[in-house]
LUMZA-254620 format. One record per residue: residue number from 1; residue in three letters; x, y, z of N, C-alpha, C in turn. Coordinates in Angstrom, 2 decimals. Layout:
# LUMZA-254620
  pos  code      n.x      n.y      n.z     ca.x     ca.y     ca.z      c.x      c.y      c.z
  NUM   ALA        X        Y        Z        X        Y        Z        X        Y        Z
...
# end
This chain:
# LUMZA-254620
  pos  code      n.x      n.y      n.z     ca.x     ca.y     ca.z      c.x      c.y      c.z
    1   UNK   103.53    23.96  -130.30   104.41    22.80  -130.44   105.85    23.27  -130.25
    2   UNK   106.62    22.51  -129.48   108.01    22.88  -129.22   108.85    22.65  -130.44
    3   UNK   109.83    23.54  -130.67   110.76    23.29  -131.81   111.59    22.06  -131.52
    4   UNK   112.14    21.47  -132.56   112.93    20.24  -132.38   114.08    20.40  -131.42
    5   UNK   114.64    21.58  -131.35   115.80    21.76  -130.48   115.43    21.64  -129.01
    6   UNK   114.13    21.81  -128.68   113.71    21.74  -127.28   113.28    20.35  -126.86
    7   UNK   113.22    19.43  -127.78   112.79    18.07  -127.43   113.87    17.38  -126.63
    8   UNK   113.50    16.58  -125.66   114.51    15.86  -124.87   115.23    14.85  -125.71
    9   UNK   116.49    14.68  -125.39   117.30    13.71  -126.13   116.93    12.30  -125.69
   10   UNK   116.81    11.42  -126.66   116.48    10.01  -126.40   117.68     9.18  -126.80
   11   UNK   118.19     8.39  -125.89   119.36     7.58  -126.24   119.01     6.56  -127.31
   12   UNK   119.96     6.26  -128.15   119.70     5.26  -129.22   119.46     3.89  -128.61
   13   UNK   118.60     3.13  -129.26   118.31     1.76  -128.83   119.37     0.81  -129.36
   14   UNK   119.60    -0.26  -128.65   120.55    -1.26  -129.17   120.00    -1.91  -130.42
   15   UNK   120.86    -2.44  -131.25   120.40    -3.08  -132.50   119.40    -4.20  -132.19
   16   UNK   118.34    -4.27  -132.97   117.31    -5.31  -132.80   116.89    -5.78  -134.20
   17   UNK   117.25    -7.02  -134.59   116.96    -7.47  -135.96   115.49    -7.41  -136.30
   18   UNK   114.62    -7.75  -135.33   113.19    -7.76  -135.63   112.66    -6.38  -135.95
   19   UNK   113.13    -5.36  -135.16   112.67    -4.00  -135.41   113.25    -3.46  -136.70
   20   UNK   114.49    -3.81  -136.98   115.10    -3.35  -138.22   114.32    -3.89  -139.42
   21   UNK   113.92    -5.15  -139.31   113.16    -5.74  -140.43   111.81    -5.08  -140.57
   22   UNK   111.17    -4.76  -139.40   109.85    -4.16  -139.45   109.90    -2.75  -140.02
   23   UNK   110.93    -1.95  -139.61   111.01    -0.57  -140.06   111.57    -0.46  -141.46
   24   UNK   112.37    -1.42  -141.88   112.94    -1.36  -143.21   114.17    -0.47  -143.31
   25   UNK   114.53     0.21  -142.21   115.70     1.10  -142.25   116.30     1.11  -140.85
   26   UNK   117.52     0.54  -140.64   118.11     0.51  -139.29   118.32     1.89  -138.71
   27   UNK   118.48     2.92  -139.56   118.76     4.25  -139.03   117.59     4.82  -138.25
   28   UNK   116.36     4.31  -138.53   115.19     4.84  -137.84   115.22     4.50  -136.37
   29   UNK   115.94     3.44  -135.98   116.00     3.05  -134.58   116.74     4.09  -133.74
   30   UNK   117.57     4.85  -134.37   118.40     5.82  -133.64   117.86     7.25  -133.77
   31   UNK   116.63     7.36  -134.25   116.02     8.69  -134.39   114.93     8.84  -133.36
   32   UNK   114.89     9.91  -132.56   113.85    10.07  -131.53   112.48    10.06  -132.15
   33   UNK   111.55     9.25  -131.52   110.15     9.16  -131.94   110.03     8.78  -133.40
   34   UNK   110.95     8.00  -133.87   110.83     7.55  -135.26   111.41     8.56  -136.23
   35   UNK   111.99     9.65  -135.75   112.66    10.60  -136.66   111.76    11.76  -137.03
   36   UNK   112.34    12.97  -137.07   111.62    14.14  -137.51   111.73    14.25  -139.00
   37   UNK   110.72    14.81  -139.57   110.76    14.97  -141.00   110.69    13.65  -141.73
   38   UNK   110.20    12.61  -141.06   110.14    11.28  -141.69   109.13    11.20  -142.78
   39   UNK   108.19    12.13  -142.82   107.16    12.04  -143.84   107.75    12.15  -145.21
   40   UNK   108.77    13.06  -145.36   109.38    13.18  -146.67   110.10    11.91  -147.06
   41   UNK   110.77    11.30  -146.11   111.48    10.06  -146.43   110.49     8.96  -146.75
   42   UNK   109.39     8.93  -145.97   108.37     7.91  -146.24   107.78     8.10  -147.62
   43   UNK   107.56     9.37  -148.02   107.04     9.62  -149.36   107.98     9.07  -150.40
   44   UNK   109.29     9.28  -150.18   110.26     8.75  -151.16   110.23     7.23  -151.19
   45   UNK   110.03     6.62  -149.98   109.97     5.15  -149.95   108.75     4.64  -150.69
   46   UNK   107.62     5.32  -150.52   106.43     4.88  -151.23   106.63     4.98  -152.72
   47   UNK   107.23     6.10  -153.16   107.47     6.26  -154.59   108.41     5.21  -155.11
   48   UNK   109.39     4.81  -154.29   110.37     3.81  -154.73   109.87     2.39  -154.50
   49   UNK   108.69     2.23  -153.88   108.17     0.89  -153.63   108.89     0.17  -152.54
   50   UNK   109.51     0.91  -151.58   110.30     0.28  -150.54   109.57     0.28  -149.20
   51   UNK   108.35     0.77  -149.11   107.64     0.80  -147.83   107.39    -0.62  -147.35
   52   UNK   107.43    -0.83  -146.03   107.28    -2.19  -145.48   106.11    -2.24  -144.48
   53   UNK   105.00    -1.69  -144.90   103.82    -1.84  -144.07   103.58    -0.67  -143.14
   54   UNK   104.47     0.32  -143.02   104.25     1.48  -142.17   103.85     2.66  -143.03
   55   UNK   102.96     3.47  -142.53   102.52     4.60  -143.33   103.66     5.59  -143.46
   56   UNK   104.07     5.83  -144.69   105.15     6.79  -144.92   106.50     6.27  -144.48
   57   UNK   106.59     4.99  -144.09   107.86     4.42  -143.67   108.16     4.71  -142.22
   58   UNK   107.63     5.82  -141.61   107.86     6.16  -140.21   106.53     6.56  -139.60
   59   UNK   106.51     6.69  -138.28   105.29     7.09  -137.57   105.24     8.60  -137.44
   60   UNK   104.05     9.18  -137.28   103.94    10.64  -137.06   104.62    11.03  -135.75
   61   UNK   104.94    12.29  -135.66   105.59    12.83  -134.48   104.69    12.64  -133.26
   62   UNK   105.22    12.17  -132.17   104.46    11.99  -130.95   104.05    10.56  -130.71
   63   UNK   104.22     9.66  -131.68   103.92     8.24  -131.47   105.03     7.61  -130.65
   64   UNK   104.69     6.76  -129.70   105.75     6.01  -129.01   106.48     5.12  -129.99
   65   UNK   107.72     4.86  -129.69   108.54     4.05  -130.60   107.99     2.65  -130.73
   66   UNK   107.37     2.12  -129.65   106.82     0.76  -129.72   105.73     0.67  -130.77
   67   UNK   104.91     1.75  -130.89   103.87     1.73  -131.92   104.46     1.99  -133.28
   68   UNK   105.47     2.83  -133.33   106.08     3.11  -134.62   106.74     1.89  -135.20
   69   UNK   107.29     1.03  -134.32   108.04    -0.13  -134.81   107.18    -1.36  -134.98
   70   UNK   105.87    -1.27  -134.59   105.04    -2.48  -134.65   104.69    -2.79  -136.09
   71   UNK   104.86    -4.04  -136.54   104.48    -4.39  -137.93   102.99    -4.24  -138.11
   72   UNK   102.57    -4.09  -139.35   101.16    -3.91  -139.66   100.34    -5.15  -139.33
   73   UNK   100.88    -6.32  -139.60   100.15    -7.56  -139.35   100.65    -8.20  -138.08
   74   UNK    99.71    -8.62  -137.22   100.09    -9.31  -135.99    99.76   -10.79  -136.06
   75   UNK    99.48   -11.28  -137.26    99.13   -12.70  -137.41   100.33   -13.59  -137.15
   76   UNK   100.01   -14.84  -136.75   101.08   -15.81  -136.56   101.73   -16.09  -137.89
   77   UNK   102.98   -16.42  -137.83   103.69   -16.73  -139.07   104.17   -18.17  -139.02
   78   UNK   104.07   -18.81  -140.19   104.51   -20.20  -140.26   106.00   -20.25  -140.49
   79   UNK   106.53   -21.44  -140.73   107.97   -21.61  -140.88   108.52   -20.90  -142.09
   80   UNK   107.65   -20.51  -143.05   108.13   -19.82  -144.24   107.88   -18.33  -144.18
   81   UNK   107.49   -17.83  -142.97   107.35   -16.40  -142.80   106.05   -15.84  -143.29
   82   UNK   105.06   -16.68  -143.63   103.80   -16.17  -144.13   102.79   -16.13  -143.00
   83   UNK   101.94   -15.10  -143.03   100.92   -15.00  -142.00   100.02   -16.20  -142.02
   84   UNK    99.70   -16.71  -140.82    98.94   -17.95  -140.80    97.87   -17.99  -139.72
   85   UNK    97.57   -16.84  -139.07    96.57   -16.90  -138.00    95.21   -17.24  -138.55
   86   UNK    94.78   -16.56  -139.64    93.46   -16.82  -140.19    93.43   -18.16  -140.90
   87   UNK    94.47   -18.45  -141.68    94.48   -19.73  -142.39    94.56   -20.89  -141.42
   88   UNK    95.27   -20.71  -140.30    95.34   -21.78  -139.32    93.98   -22.05  -138.73
   89   UNK    93.24   -20.96  -138.44    91.90   -21.13  -137.89    91.00   -21.87  -138.87
   90   UNK    91.04   -21.46  -140.16    90.19   -22.13  -141.15    90.63   -23.56  -141.35
   91   UNK    91.95   -23.80  -141.27    92.44   -25.16  -141.44    91.93   -26.05  -140.32
   92   UNK    91.93   -25.51  -139.08    91.43   -26.29  -137.96    89.95   -26.58  -138.14
   93   UNK    89.20   -25.54  -138.59    87.77   -25.74  -138.77    87.50   -26.78  -139.83
   94   UNK    88.24   -26.66  -140.98    88.01   -27.62  -142.04    88.45   -29.00  -141.64
   95   UNK    89.55   -29.08  -140.87    90.00   -30.40  -140.45    89.01   -31.03  -139.48
   96   UNK    88.40   -30.19  -138.60    87.40   -30.72  -137.68    86.19   -31.21  -138.44
   97   UNK    85.72   -30.41  -139.44    84.55   -30.84  -140.19    84.87   -32.07  -141.01
   98   UNK    86.12   -32.13  -141.55    86.51   -33.32  -142.30    86.53   -34.52  -141.38
   99   UNK    87.06   -34.33  -140.16    87.08   -35.44  -139.21    85.68   -35.90  -138.88
  100   UNK    84.75   -34.94  -138.74    83.36   -35.31  -138.43    82.76   -36.11  -139.57
  101   UNK    83.06   -35.68  -140.81    82.53   -36.42  -141.95    83.11   -37.82  -142.00
  102   UNK    84.40   -37.93  -141.77    85.02   -39.24  -141.80    84.44   -40.14  -140.72
  103   UNK    84.22   -39.58  -139.51    83.65   -40.38  -138.43    82.24   -40.82  -138.79
  104   UNK    81.49   -39.93  -139.47    80.13   -40.30  -139.84    80.14   -41.40  -140.89
  105   UNK    81.07   -41.29  -141.86    81.12   -42.28  -142.92    81.71   -43.59  -142.42
  106   UNK    82.69   -43.49  -141.55    83.36   -44.69  -141.07    82.81   -45.18  -139.75
  107   UNK    81.68   -44.64  -139.33    81.09   -45.06  -138.06    80.62   -46.50  -138.12
  108   UNK    80.23   -47.04  -136.99    79.80   -48.44  -136.95    78.55   -48.66  -137.79
  109   UNK    78.62   -49.61  -138.67    77.49   -49.95  -139.52    76.66   -51.03  -138.84
  110   UNK    75.34   -51.05  -139.12    74.50   -52.05  -138.47    74.88   -53.46  -138.90
  111   UNK    74.76   -54.38  -137.98    75.03   -55.78  -138.29    73.93   -56.32  -139.18
  112   UNK    74.32   -57.03  -140.22    73.35   -57.58  -141.16    73.18   -59.08  -140.93
  113   UNK    71.94   -59.50  -140.99    71.60   -60.91  -140.82    70.98   -61.41  -142.12
  114   UNK    71.55   -62.47  -142.66    71.04   -63.08  -143.89    70.28   -64.34  -143.52
  115   UNK    69.01   -64.37  -143.90    68.15   -65.51  -143.57    67.67   -66.16  -144.86
  116   UNK    68.12   -67.36  -145.15    67.79   -68.01  -146.43    66.37   -68.57  -146.45
  117   UNK    65.80   -68.60  -147.64    64.55   -69.32  -147.86    64.92   -70.76  -148.19
  118   UNK    64.48   -71.67  -147.37    64.86   -73.08  -147.49    63.66   -73.90  -147.95
  119   UNK    63.89   -74.78  -148.89    62.83   -75.67  -149.37    62.41   -76.61  -148.24
  120   UNK    61.14   -76.55  -147.89    60.59   -77.44  -146.87    60.05   -78.68  -147.59
  121   UNK    60.89   -79.67  -147.71    60.52   -80.84  -148.50    59.38   -81.63  -147.86
  122   UNK    59.37   -81.74  -146.55    58.32   -82.50  -145.87    56.96   -81.85  -146.06
  123   UNK    56.88   -80.55  -145.89    55.60   -79.87  -146.04    55.15   -79.87  -147.50
  124   UNK    56.12   -79.71  -148.41    55.77   -79.77  -149.84    55.19   -81.14  -150.18
  125   UNK    55.82   -82.19  -149.68    55.33   -83.54  -149.93    53.95   -83.75  -149.32
  126   UNK    53.74   -83.25  -148.12    52.44   -83.38  -147.44    51.33   -82.73  -148.26
  127   UNK    51.62   -81.53  -148.82    50.60   -80.84  -149.60    50.36   -81.52  -150.95
  128   UNK    51.36   -82.15  -151.48    51.15   -82.88  -152.73    50.31   -84.13  -152.49
  129   UNK    50.53   -84.77  -151.36    49.72   -85.93  -151.01    48.26   -85.54  -150.82
  130   UNK    48.03   -84.35  -150.33    46.66   -83.86  -150.16    45.96   -83.79  -151.51
  131   UNK    46.65   -83.29  -152.52    46.07   -83.18  -153.86    45.77   -84.57  -154.42
  132   UNK    46.73   -85.49  -154.28    46.54   -86.85  -154.79    45.39   -87.56  -154.08
  133   UNK    45.28   -87.32  -152.78    44.21   -87.96  -152.01    42.83   -87.50  -152.48
  134   UNK    42.68   -86.25  -152.76    41.40   -85.73  -153.25    41.06   -86.33  -154.61
  135   UNK    42.07   -86.47  -155.46    41.83   -87.05  -156.78    41.42   -88.52  -156.67
  136   UNK    42.12   -89.25  -155.83    41.83   -90.68  -155.69    40.42   -90.92  -155.14
  137   UNK    40.00   -90.10  -154.25    38.69   -90.29  -153.63    37.58   -89.53  -154.35
  138   UNK    37.97   -88.77  -155.35    36.97   -88.02  -156.11    36.31   -86.95  -155.31
  139   UNK    37.02   -86.39  -154.38    36.45   -85.35  -153.52    36.92   -83.97  -153.99
  140   UNK    36.15   -83.00  -153.57    36.51   -81.63  -153.85    37.29   -81.04  -152.68
  141   UNK    38.02   -80.02  -153.01    38.78   -79.34  -151.95    37.85   -78.60  -151.02
  142   UNK    38.34   -78.30  -149.87    37.59   -77.50  -148.90    37.35   -76.11  -149.46
  143   UNK    36.22   -75.53  -149.11    35.89   -74.20  -149.62    36.96   -73.19  -149.21
  144   UNK    37.60   -72.56  -150.22    38.64   -71.57  -149.96    40.01   -72.17  -149.76
  145   UNK    40.16   -73.51  -149.94    41.44   -74.16  -149.72    42.40   -73.89  -150.90
  146   UNK    43.66   -73.71  -150.58    44.70   -73.53  -151.60    45.42   -74.85  -151.79
  147   UNK    45.28   -75.45  -152.98    45.97   -76.69  -153.31    47.28   -76.38  -154.02
  148   UNK    48.28   -77.17  -153.74    49.60   -76.95  -154.31    49.64   -77.42  -155.76
  149   UNK    50.11   -76.58  -156.64    50.24   -76.91  -158.06    51.59   -77.58  -158.32
  150   UNK    51.68   -78.26  -159.47    52.95   -78.96  -159.75    54.18   -78.05  -159.79
  151   UNK    54.01   -76.80  -160.24    55.15   -75.88  -160.37    55.36   -75.05  -159.11
  152   UNK    54.72   -75.43  -158.00    54.86   -74.69  -156.74    55.53   -75.57  -155.70
  153   UNK    56.19   -74.90  -154.75    56.83   -75.60  -153.63    56.74   -74.73  -152.40
  154   UNK    56.85   -75.36  -151.24    56.76   -74.64  -149.97    58.17   -74.39  -149.45
  155   UNK    58.44   -73.12  -149.12    59.72   -72.72  -148.54    59.46   -72.13  -147.16
  156   UNK    60.53   -71.99  -146.38    60.40   -71.44  -145.05    61.62   -70.59  -144.68
  157   UNK    61.40   -69.67  -143.78    62.47   -68.89  -143.15    62.39   -69.13  -141.66
  158   UNK    63.50   -69.52  -141.06    63.60   -69.63  -139.61    64.27   -68.36  -139.11
  159   UNK    63.51   -67.54  -138.43    64.04   -66.27  -137.95    64.99   -66.52  -136.79
  160   UNK    66.28   -66.34  -137.03    67.27   -66.53  -135.98    67.20   -65.40  -134.96
  161   UNK    66.54   -64.32  -135.35    66.26   -63.21  -134.43    64.91   -62.65  -134.82
  162   UNK    64.10   -62.30  -133.82    62.75   -61.86  -134.11    62.54   -60.37  -133.87
  163   UNK    63.27   -59.79  -132.97    63.07   -58.39  -132.61    64.16   -57.51  -133.23
  164   UNK    63.81   -56.21  -133.38    64.76   -55.20  -133.84    65.38   -55.57  -135.19
  165   UNK    64.52   -55.93  -136.12    64.96   -56.24  -137.48    64.44   -55.16  -138.43
  166   UNK    65.28   -54.78  -139.36    64.90   -53.82  -140.40    65.23   -54.43  -141.76
  167   UNK    64.23   -54.53  -142.61    64.45   -55.13  -143.93    65.47   -54.32  -144.72
  168   UNK    66.43   -55.03  -145.33    67.46   -54.39  -146.13    67.27   -54.69  -147.62
  169   UNK    67.20   -55.97  -147.98    67.08   -56.31  -149.40    66.76   -57.80  -149.57
  170   UNK    66.35   -58.12  -150.78    66.23   -59.51  -151.21    67.51   -59.92  -151.93
  171   UNK    67.95   -61.13  -151.72    69.05   -61.72  -152.50    68.50   -62.95  -153.20
  172   UNK    68.17   -62.77  -154.48    67.57   -63.85  -155.26    68.40   -64.04  -156.52
  173   UNK    68.80   -65.27  -156.78    69.61   -65.61  -157.95    69.00   -66.82  -158.64
  174   UNK    68.87   -66.72  -159.96    68.44   -67.85  -160.78    69.62   -68.29  -161.63
  175   UNK    69.90   -69.58  -161.62    71.05   -70.09  -162.37    70.81   -70.09  -163.86
  176   UNK    69.58   -69.91  -164.31    69.28   -69.83  -165.73    68.05   -68.93  -165.92
  177   UNK    67.80   -68.49  -167.15    66.65   -67.60  -167.37    65.34   -68.26  -166.94
  178   UNK    64.49   -67.45  -166.34    63.20   -67.94  -165.87    62.57   -66.94  -164.93
  179   UNK    61.57   -67.40  -164.19    60.80   -66.51  -163.34    60.32   -67.25  -162.10
  180   UNK    60.35   -66.55  -160.94    59.79   -67.10  -159.71    58.92   -66.05  -159.04
  181   UNK    57.84   -66.52  -158.43    56.95   -65.65  -157.67    56.93   -66.13  -156.23
  182   UNK    57.30   -65.24  -155.31    57.38   -65.58  -153.88    56.19   -64.97  -153.17
  183   UNK    55.35   -65.83  -152.59    54.16   -65.37  -151.88    54.25   -65.80  -150.43
  184   UNK    54.02   -64.88  -149.53    54.07   -65.19  -148.11    52.75   -65.72  -147.59
  185   UNK    52.80   -66.34  -146.44    51.58   -66.83  -145.77    51.45   -66.17  -144.40
  186   UNK    50.23   -66.02  -143.95    49.98   -65.36  -142.68    50.33   -66.28  -141.52
  187   UNK    50.40   -65.68  -140.34    50.75   -66.44  -139.15    49.62   -67.35  -138.69
  188   UNK    48.46   -67.23  -139.31    47.32   -68.05  -138.90    47.39   -69.48  -139.44
  189   UNK    48.32   -69.71  -140.38    48.41   -71.05  -140.95    49.32   -71.93  -140.10
  190   UNK    48.79   -73.02  -139.60    49.56   -74.03  -138.87    49.49   -75.32  -139.70
  191   UNK    50.53   -75.58  -140.52    50.46   -76.67  -141.50    50.15   -78.04  -140.89
  192   UNK    50.56   -78.27  -139.66    50.32   -79.59  -139.06    48.89   -79.75  -138.56
  193   UNK    48.10   -78.68  -138.59    46.73   -78.76  -138.07    45.67   -78.43  -139.12
  194   UNK    45.95   -77.48  -139.98    44.93   -77.03  -140.93    45.48   -77.00  -142.35
  195   UNK    44.58   -77.02  -143.30    44.94   -76.84  -144.71    45.21   -75.37  -144.99
  196   UNK    46.01   -75.12  -146.01    46.30   -73.74  -146.39    45.09   -73.16  -147.12
  197   UNK    44.68   -71.97  -146.70    43.54   -71.29  -147.30    44.02   -70.11  -148.14
  198   UNK    43.28   -69.80  -149.18    43.67   -68.69  -150.06    43.70   -67.35  -149.32
  199   UNK    42.85   -67.20  -148.31    42.84   -65.95  -147.56    44.08   -65.77  -146.69
  200   UNK    44.85   -66.88  -146.55    46.08   -66.80  -145.75    47.30   -66.47  -146.60
  201   UNK    47.09   -66.22  -147.88    48.20   -65.80  -148.77    48.32   -64.29  -148.72
  202   UNK    49.52   -63.82  -148.51    49.76   -62.38  -148.34    49.92   -61.69  -149.70
  203   UNK    49.53   -60.44  -149.69    49.64   -59.61  -150.90    50.36   -58.31  -150.51
  204   UNK    51.31   -57.81  -151.31    51.70   -58.27  -152.64    52.75   -59.38  -152.58
  205   UNK    52.97   -60.01  -153.72    54.02   -61.02  -153.86    55.25   -60.37  -154.49
  206   UNK    56.39   -61.01  -154.29    57.65   -60.55  -154.90    57.94   -61.43  -156.11
  207   UNK    58.16   -60.80  -157.24    58.39   -61.52  -158.49    59.80   -61.20  -158.98
  208   UNK    60.56   -62.23  -159.30    61.92   -62.08  -159.80    62.05   -62.86  -161.10
  209   UNK    62.79   -62.30  -162.04    62.99   -62.98  -163.31    64.35   -62.64  -163.91
  210   UNK    64.78   -63.55  -164.77    66.04   -63.38  -165.49    65.79   -63.61  -166.96
  211   UNK    66.21   -62.66  -167.78    65.96   -62.74  -169.22    67.03   -63.58  -169.92
  212   UNK    66.69   -63.99  -171.12    67.65   -64.72  -171.95    68.86   -63.85  -172.24
  213   UNK    70.03   -64.49  -172.30    71.30   -63.81  -172.62    71.61   -62.70  -171.61
  214   UNK    71.18   -62.87  -170.38    71.46   -61.88  -169.35    71.66   -62.61  -168.02
  215   UNK    72.61   -62.09  -167.24    72.83   -62.64  -165.90    72.21   -61.77  -164.81
  216   UNK    71.70   -60.61  -165.20    71.11   -59.69  -164.22    69.70   -60.14  -163.87
  217   UNK    69.34   -59.87  -162.61    68.01   -60.18  -162.12    67.14   -58.92  -162.13
  218   UNK    65.89   -59.09  -162.52    64.91   -58.00  -162.45    63.82   -58.40  -161.47
  219   UNK    63.09   -57.41  -160.97    62.03   -57.71  -160.02    61.04   -56.55  -159.97
  220   UNK    59.86   -56.83  -159.42    58.85   -55.78  -159.22    59.22   -55.01  -157.95
  221   UNK    59.99   -53.97  -158.14    60.70   -53.33  -157.03    59.76   -52.85  -155.92
  222   UNK    58.69   -52.14  -156.27    57.82   -51.56  -155.25    57.14   -52.64  -154.41
  223   UNK    56.60   -53.66  -155.07    55.91   -54.73  -154.34    56.89   -55.55  -153.52
  224   UNK    58.07   -55.83  -154.09    59.06   -56.61  -153.35    59.52   -55.85  -152.10
  225   UNK    59.66   -54.53  -152.21    60.07   -53.73  -151.06    58.98   -53.73  -149.98
  226   UNK    57.74   -53.57  -150.40    56.63   -53.59  -149.44    56.55   -54.94  -148.74
  227   UNK    56.71   -56.00  -149.49    56.68   -57.35  -148.93    57.82   -57.54  -147.94
  228   UNK    59.02   -57.10  -148.32    60.18   -57.25  -147.44    60.02   -56.51  -146.13
  229   UNK    59.48   -55.28  -146.20    59.28   -54.51  -144.97    58.25   -55.17  -144.06
  230   UNK    57.30   -55.87  -144.67    56.29   -56.56  -143.86    56.90   -57.75  -143.12
  231   UNK    57.96   -58.33  -143.69    58.61   -59.46  -143.04    59.18   -59.07  -141.68
  232   UNK    59.67   -57.83  -141.57    60.22   -57.38  -140.29    59.15   -57.38  -139.21
  233   UNK    57.93   -57.04  -139.59    56.83   -57.03  -138.63    56.38   -58.46  -138.29
  234   UNK    56.32   -59.33  -139.31    55.88   -60.70  -139.07    56.87   -61.47  -138.22
  235   UNK    58.14   -61.12  -138.31    59.16   -61.83  -137.54    58.94   -61.68  -136.03
  236   UNK    58.28   -60.61  -135.62    58.08   -60.37  -134.18    57.10   -61.36  -133.56
  237   UNK    56.22   -61.93  -134.38    55.16   -62.76  -133.82    55.27   -64.23  -134.22
  238   UNK    56.29   -64.59  -135.00    56.45   -65.99  -135.39    57.92   -66.30  -135.62
  239   UNK    58.28   -67.50  -135.22    59.68   -67.91  -135.40    59.93   -68.51  -136.78
  240   UNK    58.89   -69.03  -137.41    59.01   -69.62  -138.74    57.95   -69.02  -139.63
  241   UNK    58.35   -68.68  -140.84    57.39   -68.17  -141.82    57.47   -69.02  -143.07
  242   UNK    56.31   -69.33  -143.62    56.24   -70.18  -144.80    55.91   -69.36  -146.04
  243   UNK    56.43   -69.82  -147.18    56.23   -69.16  -148.45    55.82   -70.19  -149.50
  244   UNK    55.01   -69.76  -150.43    54.76   -70.53  -151.65    55.57   -69.89  -152.76
  245   UNK    56.40   -70.67  -153.41    57.19   -70.16  -154.53    56.73   -70.88  -155.78
  246   UNK    56.33   -70.09  -156.76    55.87   -70.61  -158.05    56.99   -70.45  -159.07
  247   UNK    57.31   -71.54  -159.77    58.40   -71.56  -160.75    57.81   -71.53  -162.15
  248   UNK    58.38   -70.68  -163.00    57.90   -70.57  -164.37    59.01   -70.41  -165.37
  249   UNK    58.66   -70.63  -166.61    59.57   -70.44  -167.75    60.79   -71.35  -167.66
  250   UNK    60.58   -72.56  -167.18    61.63   -73.57  -167.24    62.53   -73.69  -166.04
  251   UNK    62.34   -72.90  -164.99    63.18   -73.03  -163.80    62.49   -73.92  -162.77
  252   UNK    63.29   -74.47  -161.87    62.80   -75.36  -160.82    63.57   -75.09  -159.54
  253   UNK    63.20   -75.71  -158.43    63.87   -75.40  -157.15    65.39   -75.50  -157.19
  254   UNK    65.95   -76.41  -157.97    67.40   -76.55  -158.03    68.09   -75.33  -158.63
  255   UNK    67.34   -74.49  -159.35    67.92   -73.31  -160.01    67.83   -72.04  -159.16
  256   UNK    67.24   -72.15  -157.98    66.96   -70.95  -157.18    67.82   -70.89  -155.92
  257   UNK    68.34   -69.71  -155.66    68.98   -69.38  -154.39    68.39   -68.06  -153.92
  258   UNK    67.73   -68.11  -152.76    67.03   -66.91  -152.28    67.23   -66.74  -150.79
  259   UNK    67.35   -65.47  -150.38    67.48   -65.13  -148.97    67.01   -63.71  -148.76
  260   UNK    66.77   -63.37  -147.51    66.36   -62.02  -147.13    67.42   -61.47  -146.17
  261   UNK    67.85   -60.23  -146.41    68.87   -59.59  -145.58    68.21   -58.53  -144.71
  262   UNK    68.47   -58.60  -143.40    67.94   -57.64  -142.44    69.08   -56.91  -141.77
  263   UNK    68.81   -55.67  -141.37    69.71   -54.94  -140.49    69.30   -55.19  -139.05
  264   UNK    70.27   -55.47  -138.19    69.99   -55.68  -136.79    70.10   -54.34  -136.08
  265   UNK    68.98   -53.83  -135.59    68.96   -52.50  -134.97    69.42   -52.56  -133.53
# end
């Protein structure tokens, strides 16, 4: 190794604020190769807690000045001088994932169609006349025929759309405490041509009730859900569906508001 006196002279560099800040000592800029004997000075800086990211405060002999003056961290810095390359990357990732979640939550929701159960007064009257006619003539009902009871009425749903329906929920409200049982009928019943038969009543039925001193509605959840999902299938093959609704515990048709909500797929 050549003695220091044989090393070529290196002209001093012009003042550079960035390098001065990185080295922590402006005098190091004017020392060839970061200064000879810098290890002792660096040791003193470490002991004094003044080191600024360089090992020993200066680079070993033979390092180019560009490497000696390079700061330890090459991360981007924000407006407050703090490293931000890694945090910026994670911020972008988290913001992208947050945006994805927001788009998923705020995405287009399916259109909902509410189809009310409407009292079919004409058909209810027709079925009541059937019962009275049998009584007046002293005749028996047809084998397997379903006769309308006094506490029952015929309701209907007119499917405003038949395809691409997904059952969502029942909306049933009773204005006072009581109970209703909603039973569907199969597509084989044509009221203007044939009498209603017991085999044309669908199972299970949906039962809804309201207790005394309560405004909340209760129902047989599993059966009502199964019945509702079946309505989506029945809608594909018929434009009108008929129901028998049985009223109990003091309620009557005037106390009932019922509808079925579907999602339009």
